[in-house]
mmCIF file as gemmi writes it, N, C-alpha and C atoms, coordinates in Angstrom:
data_model
loop_
_atom_site.group_PDB
_atom_site.id
_atom_site.type_symbol
_atom_site.label_atom_id
_atom_site.label_alt_id
_atom_site.label_comp_id
_atom_site.label_asym_id
_atom_site.label_entity_id
_atom_site.label_seq_id
_atom_site.pdbx_PDB_ins_code
_atom_site.Cartn_x
_atom_site.Cartn_y
_atom_site.Cartn_z
_atom_site.occupancy
_atom_site.B_iso_or_equiv
_atom_site.pdbx_formal_charge
_atom_site.auth_seq_id
_atom_site.auth_asym_id
_atom_site.pdbx_PDB_model_num
ATOM 1 N N . MET Axp A 1 ? 36.581 66.496 153.658 1 0 ? 1 A 1
ATOM 2 C CA . MET Axp A 1 ? 36.325 67.206 154.894 1 0 ? 1 A 1
ATOM 3 C C . MET Axp A 1 ? 36.266 68.711 154.656 1 0 ? 1 A 1
ATOM 4 N N . VAL Axp A 2 ? 37.218 69.235 153.896 1 0 ? 2 A 1
ATOM 5 C CA . VAL Axp A 2 ? 37.266 70.664 153.631 1 0 ? 2 A 1
ATOM 6 C C . VAL Axp A 2 ? 36.071 71.08 152.779 1 0 ? 2 A 1
ATOM 7 N N . LYS Axp A 3 ? 35.682 70.228 151.84 1 0 ? 3 A 1
ATOM 8 C CA . LYS Axp A 3 ? 34.545 70.538 150.975 1 0 ? 3 A 1
ATOM 9 C C . LYS Axp A 3 ? 33.266 70.692 151.801 1 0 ? 3 A 1
ATOM 10 N N . TRP Axp A 4 ? 33.065 69.805 152.786 1 0 ? 4 A 1
ATOM 11 C CA . TRP Axp A 4 ? 31.879 69.893 153.637 1 0 ? 4 A 1
ATOM 12 C C . TRP Axp A 4 ? 31.914 71.153 154.491 1 0 ? 4 A 1
ATOM 13 N N . LEU Axp A 5 ? 33.079 71.523 154.977 1 0 ? 5 A 1
ATOM 14 C CA . LEU Axp A 5 ? 33.213 72.71 155.806 1 0 ? 5 A 1
ATOM 15 C C . LEU Axp A 5 ? 32.908 73.968 154.998 1 0 ? 5 A 1
ATOM 16 N N . VAL Axp A 6 ? 33.422 74.042 153.789 1 0 ? 6 A 1
ATOM 17 C CA . VAL Axp A 6 ? 33.147 75.183 152.917 1 0 ? 6 A 1
ATOM 18 C C . VAL Axp A 6 ? 31.659 75.252 152.597 1 0 ? 6 A 1
ATOM 19 N N . THR Axp A 7 ? 31.04 74.108 152.32 1 0 ? 7 A 1
ATOM 20 C CA . THR Axp A 7 ? 29.61 74.072 152.031 1 0 ? 7 A 1
ATOM 21 C C . THR Axp A 7 ? 28.803 74.549 153.23 1 0 ? 7 A 1
ATOM 22 N N . LEU Axp A 8 ? 29.173 74.114 154.414 1 0 ? 8 A 1
ATOM 23 C CA . LEU Axp A 8 ? 28.472 74.524 155.627 1 0 ? 8 A 1
ATOM 24 C C . LEU Axp A 8 ? 28.604 76.026 155.858 1 0 ? 8 A 1
ATOM 25 N N . VAL Axp A 9 ? 29.795 76.557 155.69 1 0 ? 9 A 1
ATOM 26 C CA . VAL Axp A 9 ? 30.02 77.989 155.889 1 0 ? 9 A 1
ATOM 27 C C . VAL Axp A 9 ? 29.222 78.795 154.876 1 0 ? 9 A 1
ATOM 28 N N . LEU Axp A 10 ? 29.212 78.377 153.623 1 0 ? 10 A 1
ATOM 29 C CA . LEU Axp A 10 ? 28.445 79.089 152.601 1 0 ? 10 A 1
ATOM 30 C C . LEU Axp A 10 ? 26.944 79.019 152.876 1 0 ? 10 A 1
ATOM 31 N N . ALA Axp A 11 ? 26.46 77.869 153.315 1 0 ? 11 A 1
ATOM 32 C CA . ALA Axp A 11 ? 25.036 77.726 153.631 1 0 ? 11 A 1
ATOM 33 C C . ALA Axp A 11 ? 24.648 78.636 154.795 1 0 ? 11 A 1
ATOM 34 N N . LEU Axp A 12 ? 25.486 78.705 155.819 1 0 ? 12 A 1
ATOM 35 C CA . LEU Axp A 12 ? 25.2 79.586 156.949 1 0 ? 12 A 1
ATOM 36 C C . LEU Axp A 12 ? 25.26 81.053 156.545 1 0 ? 12 A 1
ATOM 37 N N . LEU Axp A 13 ? 26.167 81.398 155.656 1 0 ? 13 A 1
ATOM 38 C CA . LEU Axp A 13 ? 26.261 82.762 155.163 1 0 ? 13 A 1
ATOM 39 C C . LEU Axp A 13 ? 25.002 83.15 154.397 1 0 ? 13 A 1
ATOM 40 N N . VAL Axp A 14 ? 24.556 82.281 153.508 1 0 ? 14 A 1
ATOM 41 C CA . VAL Axp A 14 ? 23.342 82.55 152.733 1 0 ? 14 A 1
ATOM 42 C C . VAL Axp A 14 ? 22.136 82.655 153.659 1 0 ? 14 A 1
ATOM 43 N N . LEU Axp A 15 ? 22.038 81.757 154.621 1 0 ? 15 A 1
ATOM 44 C CA . LEU Axp A 15 ? 20.927 81.799 155.573 1 0 ? 15 A 1
ATOM 45 C C . LEU Axp A 15 ? 20.953 83.097 156.376 1 0 ? 15 A 1
ATOM 46 N N . GLY Axp A 16 ? 22.112 83.526 156.781 1 0 ? 16 A 1
ATOM 47 C CA . GLY Axp A 16 ? 22.232 84.779 157.518 1 0 ? 16 A 1
ATOM 48 C C . GLY Axp A 16 ? 21.839 85.985 156.681 1 0 ? 16 A 1
ATOM 49 N N . LEU Axp A 17 ? 22.181 85.958 155.403 1 0 ? 17 A 1
ATOM 50 C CA . LEU Axp A 17 ? 21.814 87.061 154.52 1 0 ? 17 A 1
ATOM 51 C C . LEU Axp A 17 ? 20.327 87.071 154.198 1 0 ? 17 A 1
ATOM 52 N N . LEU Axp A 18 ? 19.706 85.902 154.163 1 0 ? 18 A 1
ATOM 53 C CA . LEU Axp A 18 ? 18.287 85.812 153.819 1 0 ? 18 A 1
ATOM 54 C C . LEU Axp A 18 ? 17.355 85.969 155.015 1 0 ? 18 A 1
ATOM 55 N N . THR Axp A 19 ? 17.876 85.96 156.217 1 0 ? 19 A 1
ATOM 56 C CA . THR Axp A 19 ? 17.029 86.007 157.409 1 0 ? 19 A 1
ATOM 57 C C . THR Axp A 19 ? 16.101 87.224 157.446 1 0 ? 19 A 1
ATOM 58 N N . PRO Axp A 20 ? 16.569 88.446 157.186 1 0 ? 20 A 1
ATOM 59 C CA . PRO Axp A 20 ? 15.633 89.58 157.212 1 0 ? 20 A 1
ATOM 60 C C . PRO Axp A 20 ? 14.52 89.443 156.166 1 0 ? 20 A 1
ATOM 61 N N . TRP Axp A 21 ? 14.848 88.945 155.009 1 0 ? 21 A 1
ATOM 62 C CA . TRP Axp A 21 ? 13.855 88.76 153.952 1 0 ? 21 A 1
ATOM 63 C C . TRP Axp A 21 ? 12.84 87.695 154.342 1 0 ? 21 A 1
ATOM 64 N N . LEU Axp A 22 ? 13.315 86.602 154.935 1 0 ? 22 A 1
ATOM 65 C CA . LEU Axp A 22 ? 12.416 85.528 155.358 1 0 ? 22 A 1
ATOM 66 C C . LEU Axp A 22 ? 11.499 85.989 156.482 1 0 ? 22 A 1
ATOM 67 N N . ASN Axp A 23 ? 11.976 86.861 157.353 1 0 ? 23 A 1
ATOM 68 C CA . ASN Axp A 23 ? 11.126 87.392 158.422 1 0 ? 23 A 1
ATOM 69 C C . ASN Axp A 23 ? 9.995 88.237 157.855 1 0 ? 23 A 1
ATOM 70 N N . ARG Axp A 24 ? 10.256 88.974 156.785 1 0 ? 24 A 1
ATOM 71 C CA . ARG Axp A 24 ? 9.202 89.769 156.154 1 0 ? 24 A 1
ATOM 72 C C . ARG Axp A 24 ? 8.139 88.898 155.508 1 0 ? 24 A 1
ATOM 73 N N . LEU Axp A 25 ? 8.499 87.687 155.115 1 0 ? 25 A 1
ATOM 74 C CA . LEU Axp A 25 ? 7.528 86.768 154.521 1 0 ? 25 A 1
ATOM 75 C C . LEU Axp A 25 ? 6.618 86.132 155.565 1 0 ? 25 A 1
ATOM 76 N N . GLY Axp A 26 ? 6.955 86.258 156.818 1 0 ? 26 A 1
ATOM 77 C CA . GLY Axp A 26 ? 6.139 85.683 157.877 1 0 ? 26 A 1
ATOM 78 C C . GLY Axp A 26 ? 6.704 84.401 158.444 1 0 ? 26 A 1
ATOM 79 N N . LEU Axp A 27 ? 7.82 83.937 157.913 1 0 ? 27 A 1
ATOM 80 C CA . LEU Axp A 27 ? 8.439 82.759 158.506 1 0 ? 27 A 1
ATOM 81 C C . LEU Axp A 27 ? 8.885 83.112 159.912 1 0 ? 27 A 1
ATOM 82 N N . GLY Axp A 28 ? 8.57 82.257 160.838 1 0 ? 28 A 1
ATOM 83 C CA . GLY Axp A 28 ? 8.875 82.518 162.23 1 0 ? 28 A 1
ATOM 84 C C . GLY Axp A 28 ? 7.655 82.899 163.03 1 0 ? 28 A 1
ATOM 85 N N . ARG Axp A 29 ? 6.562 83.196 162.333 1 0 ? 29 A 1
ATOM 86 C CA . ARG Axp A 29 ? 5.32 83.538 163.017 1 0 ? 29 A 1
ATOM 87 C C . ARG Axp A 29 ? 4.177 82.648 162.542 1 0 ? 29 A 1
ATOM 88 N N . LEU Axp A 30 ? 4.497 81.464 162.108 1 0 ? 30 A 1
ATOM 89 C CA . LEU Axp A 30 ? 3.492 80.531 161.616 1 0 ? 30 A 1
ATOM 90 C C . LEU Axp A 30 ? 2.903 79.724 162.765 1 0 ? 30 A 1
ATOM 91 N N . PRO Axp A 31 ? 1.679 79.201 162.572 1 0 ? 31 A 1
ATOM 92 C CA . PRO Axp A 31 ? 1.147 78.294 163.593 1 0 ? 31 A 1
ATOM 93 C C . PRO Axp A 31 ? 2.074 77.086 163.729 1 0 ? 31 A 1
ATOM 94 N N . GLY Axp A 32 ? 2.421 76.736 164.922 1 0 ? 32 A 1
ATOM 95 C CA . GLY Axp A 32 ? 3.349 75.637 165.156 1 0 ? 32 A 1
ATOM 96 C C . GLY Axp A 32 ? 4.731 76.113 165.539 1 0 ? 32 A 1
ATOM 97 N N . ASP Axp A 33 ? 5.017 77.39 165.334 1 0 ? 33 A 1
ATOM 98 C CA . ASP Axp A 33 ? 6.264 77.979 165.81 1 0 ? 33 A 1
ATOM 99 C C . ASP Axp A 33 ? 6.052 78.372 167.267 1 0 ? 33 A 1
ATOM 100 N N . VAL Axp A 34 ? 6.885 77.857 168.142 1 0 ? 34 A 1
ATOM 101 C CA . VAL Axp A 34 ? 6.69 78.03 169.581 1 0 ? 34 A 1
ATOM 102 C C . VAL Axp A 34 ? 7.668 79.076 170.108 1 0 ? 34 A 1
ATOM 103 N N . GLN Axp A 35 ? 7.126 80.004 170.893 1 0 ? 35 A 1
ATOM 104 C CA . GLN Axp A 35 ? 7.953 81.016 171.543 1 0 ? 35 A 1
ATOM 105 C C . GLN Axp A 35 ? 7.62 80.998 173.035 1 0 ? 35 A 1
ATOM 106 N N . VAL Axp A 36 ? 8.631 80.766 173.865 1 0 ? 36 A 1
ATOM 107 C CA . VAL Axp A 36 ? 8.443 80.692 175.314 1 0 ? 36 A 1
ATOM 108 C C . VAL Axp A 36 ? 9.175 81.876 175.94 1 0 ? 36 A 1
ATOM 109 N N . LYS Axp A 37 ? 8.426 82.754 176.598 1 0 ? 37 A 1
ATOM 110 C CA . LYS Axp A 37 ? 9.02 83.923 177.248 1 0 ? 37 A 1
ATOM 111 C C . LYS Axp A 37 ? 9.119 83.658 178.745 1 0 ? 37 A 1
ATOM 112 N N . ARG Axp A 38 ? 10.316 83.825 179.274 1 0 ? 38 A 1
ATOM 113 C CA . ARG Axp A 38 ? 10.587 83.669 180.704 1 0 ? 38 A 1
ATOM 114 C C . ARG Axp A 38 ? 11.289 84.928 181.205 1 0 ? 38 A 1
ATOM 115 N N . LYS Axp A 39 ? 11.488 84.994 182.491 1 0 ? 39 A 1
ATOM 116 C CA . LYS Axp A 39 ? 12.183 86.148 183.073 1 0 ? 39 A 1
ATOM 117 C C . LYS Axp A 39 ? 13.611 86.267 182.561 1 0 ? 39 A 1
ATOM 118 N N . ARG Axp A 40 ? 14.243 85.133 182.327 1 0 ? 40 A 1
ATOM 119 C CA . ARG Axp A 40 ? 15.663 85.123 181.95 1 0 ? 40 A 1
ATOM 120 C C . ARG Axp A 40 ? 15.884 85.232 180.455 1 0 ? 40 A 1
ATOM 121 N N . GLY Axp A 41 ? 14.829 85.179 179.646 1 0 ? 41 A 1
ATOM 122 C CA . GLY Axp A 41 ? 15.02 85.291 178.212 1 0 ? 41 A 1
ATOM 123 C C . GLY Axp A 41 ? 13.876 84.666 177.435 1 0 ? 41 A 1
ATOM 124 N N . VAL Axp A 42 ? 14.06 84.594 176.149 1 0 ? 42 A 1
ATOM 125 C CA . VAL Axp A 42 ? 13.047 84.057 175.246 1 0 ? 42 A 1
ATOM 126 C C . VAL Axp A 42 ? 13.641 82.856 174.519 1 0 ? 42 A 1
ATOM 127 N N . PHE Axp A 43 ? 12.911 81.76 174.523 1 0 ? 43 A 1
ATOM 128 C CA . PHE Axp A 43 ? 13.3 80.568 173.775 1 0 ? 43 A 1
ATOM 129 C C . PHE Axp A 43 ? 12.369 80.443 172.588 1 0 ? 43 A 1
ATOM 130 N N . TYR Axp A 44 ? 12.935 80.216 171.429 1 0 ? 44 A 1
ATOM 131 C CA . TYR Axp A 44 ? 12.161 80.202 170.201 1 0 ? 44 A 1
ATOM 132 C C . TYR Axp A 44 ? 12.419 78.898 169.471 1 0 ? 44 A 1
ATOM 133 N N . PHE Axp A 45 ? 11.344 78.19 169.127 1 0 ? 45 A 1
ATOM 134 C CA . PHE Axp A 45 ? 11.43 76.913 168.425 1 0 ? 45 A 1
ATOM 135 C C . PHE Axp A 45 ? 10.571 76.989 167.163 1 0 ? 45 A 1
ATOM 136 N N . PRO Axp A 46 ? 11.152 77.277 165.997 1 0 ? 46 A 1
ATOM 137 C CA . PRO Axp A 46 ? 10.372 77.46 164.766 1 0 ? 46 A 1
ATOM 138 C C . PRO Axp A 46 ? 10.094 76.143 164.038 1 0 ? 46 A 1
ATOM 139 N N . PHE Axp A 47 ? 9.299 75.278 164.649 1 0 ? 47 A 1
ATOM 140 C CA . PHE Axp A 47 ? 9.052 73.953 164.075 1 0 ? 47 A 1
ATOM 141 C C . PHE Axp A 47 ? 8.447 74.031 162.669 1 0 ? 47 A 1
ATOM 142 N N . THR Axp A 48 ? 7.351 74.762 162.511 1 0 ? 48 A 1
ATOM 143 C CA . THR Axp A 48 ? 6.66 74.832 161.223 1 0 ? 48 A 1
ATOM 144 C C . THR Axp A 48 ? 7.528 75.506 160.163 1 0 ? 48 A 1
ATOM 145 N N . SER Axp A 49 ? 8.201 76.575 160.525 1 0 ? 49 A 1
ATOM 146 C CA . SER Axp A 49 ? 9.057 77.281 159.57 1 0 ? 49 A 1
ATOM 147 C C . SER Axp A 49 ? 10.185 76.384 159.071 1 0 ? 49 A 1
ATOM 148 N N . VAL Axp A 50 ? 10.767 75.602 159.963 1 0 ? 50 A 1
ATOM 149 C CA . VAL Axp A 50 ? 11.858 74.704 159.577 1 0 ? 50 A 1
ATOM 150 C C . VAL Axp A 50 ? 11.354 73.623 158.627 1 0 ? 50 A 1
ATOM 151 N N . ILE Axp A 51 ? 10.167 73.098 158.888 1 0 ? 51 A 1
ATOM 152 C CA . ILE Axp A 51 ? 9.605 72.07 158.007 1 0 ? 51 A 1
ATOM 153 C C . ILE Axp A 51 ? 9.336 72.646 156.623 1 0 ? 51 A 1
ATOM 154 N N . LEU Axp A 52 ? 8.76 73.85 156.552 1 0 ? 52 A 1
ATOM 155 C CA . LEU Axp A 52 ? 8.498 74.47 155.253 1 0 ? 52 A 1
ATOM 156 C C . LEU Axp A 52 ? 9.789 74.776 154.498 1 0 ? 52 A 1
ATOM 157 N N . MET Axp A 53 ? 10.797 75.269 155.202 1 0 ? 53 A 1
ATOM 158 C CA . MET Axp A 53 ? 12.073 75.549 154.543 1 0 ? 53 A 1
ATOM 159 C C . MET Axp A 53 ? 12.727 74.264 154.064 1 0 ? 53 A 1
ATOM 160 N N . SER Axp A 54 ? 12.611 73.191 154.821 1 0 ? 54 A 1
ATOM 161 C CA . SER Axp A 54 ? 13.165 71.903 154.418 1 0 ? 54 A 1
ATOM 162 C C . SER Axp A 54 ? 12.476 71.385 153.164 1 0 ? 54 A 1
ATOM 163 N N . LEU Axp A 55 ? 11.157 71.502 153.119 1 0 ? 55 A 1
ATOM 164 C CA . LEU Axp A 55 ? 10.421 71.077 151.924 1 0 ? 55 A 1
ATOM 165 C C . LEU Axp A 55 ? 10.817 71.904 150.705 1 0 ? 55 A 1
ATOM 166 N N . ALA Axp A 56 ? 10.955 73.21 150.885 1 0 ? 56 A 1
ATOM 167 C CA . ALA Axp A 56 ? 11.335 74.077 149.774 1 0 ? 56 A 1
ATOM 168 C C . ALA Axp A 56 ? 12.739 73.749 149.271 1 0 ? 56 A 1
ATOM 169 N N . LEU Axp A 57 ? 13.674 73.535 150.181 1 0 ? 57 A 1
ATOM 170 C CA . LEU Axp A 57 ? 15.038 73.202 149.77 1 0 ? 57 A 1
ATOM 171 C C . LEU Axp A 57 ? 15.114 71.817 149.136 1 0 ? 57 A 1
ATOM 172 N N . SER Axp A 58 ? 14.31 70.886 149.617 1 0 ? 58 A 1
ATOM 173 C CA . SER Axp A 58 ? 14.271 69.55 149.016 1 0 ? 58 A 1
ATOM 174 C C . SER Axp A 58 ? 13.723 69.614 147.599 1 0 ? 58 A 1
ATOM 175 N N . LEU Axp A 59 ? 12.681 70.406 147.405 1 0 ? 59 A 1
ATOM 176 C CA . LEU Axp A 59 ? 12.114 70.581 146.067 1 0 ? 59 A 1
ATOM 177 C C . LEU Axp A 59 ? 13.126 71.242 145.137 1 0 ? 59 A 1
ATOM 178 N N . LEU Axp A 60 ? 13.826 72.246 145.631 1 0 ? 60 A 1
ATOM 179 C CA . LEU Axp A 60 ? 14.849 72.915 144.827 1 0 ? 60 A 1
ATOM 180 C C . LEU Axp A 60 ? 15.97 71.952 144.455 1 0 ? 60 A 1
ATOM 181 N N . ALA Axp A 61 ? 16.426 71.152 145.397 1 0 ? 61 A 1
ATOM 182 C CA . ALA Axp A 61 ? 17.483 70.173 145.116 1 0 ? 61 A 1
ATOM 183 C C . ALA Axp A 61 ? 17.006 69.135 144.111 1 0 ? 61 A 1
ATOM 184 N N . TYR Axp A 62 ? 15.755 68.72 144.22 1 0 ? 62 A 1
ATOM 185 C CA . TYR Axp A 62 ? 15.198 67.75 143.276 1 0 ? 62 A 1
ATOM 186 C C . TYR Axp A 62 ? 15.146 68.337 141.867 1 0 ? 62 A 1
ATOM 187 N N . LEU Axp A 63 ? 14.68 69.583 141.761 1 0 ? 63 A 1
ATOM 188 C CA . LEU Axp A 63 ? 14.562 70.21 140.445 1 0 ? 63 A 1
ATOM 189 C C . LEU Axp A 63 ? 15.927 70.494 139.823 1 0 ? 63 A 1
ATOM 190 N N . LEU Axp A 64 ? 16.902 70.874 140.635 1 0 ? 64 A 1
ATOM 191 C CA . LEU Axp A 64 ? 18.238 71.135 140.106 1 0 ? 64 A 1
ATOM 192 C C . LEU Axp A 64 ? 18.97 69.851 139.749 1 0 ? 64 A 1
ATOM 193 N N . GLY Axp A 65 ? 18.594 68.755 140.387 1 0 ? 65 A 1
ATOM 194 C CA . GLY Axp A 65 ? 19.253 67.477 140.126 1 0 ? 65 A 1
ATOM 195 C C . GLY Axp A 65 ? 18.726 66.75 138.902 1 0 ? 65 A 1
ATOM 196 N N . ARG Axp A 66 ? 17.661 67.235 138.322 1 0 ? 66 A 1
ATOM 197 C CA . ARG Axp A 66 ? 17.071 66.576 137.149 1 0 ? 66 A 1
ATOM 198 C C . ARG Axp A 66 ? 17.883 66.805 135.918 1 0 ? 66 A 1
């Protein structure tokens, strides 16, 4: 249980540190990323960006596991 919690915290930390860099690459503004602007706020659903990041992380895990 503790191992999973530490892994989750580290993953969120890395993601938080990489967010500005990923924004400069254009992630978040790809076709398929949905942004809904309303009077009360903005809702953002980065479908395409999440799929690309998942594929990249899966490839990295596959290559490191070999």
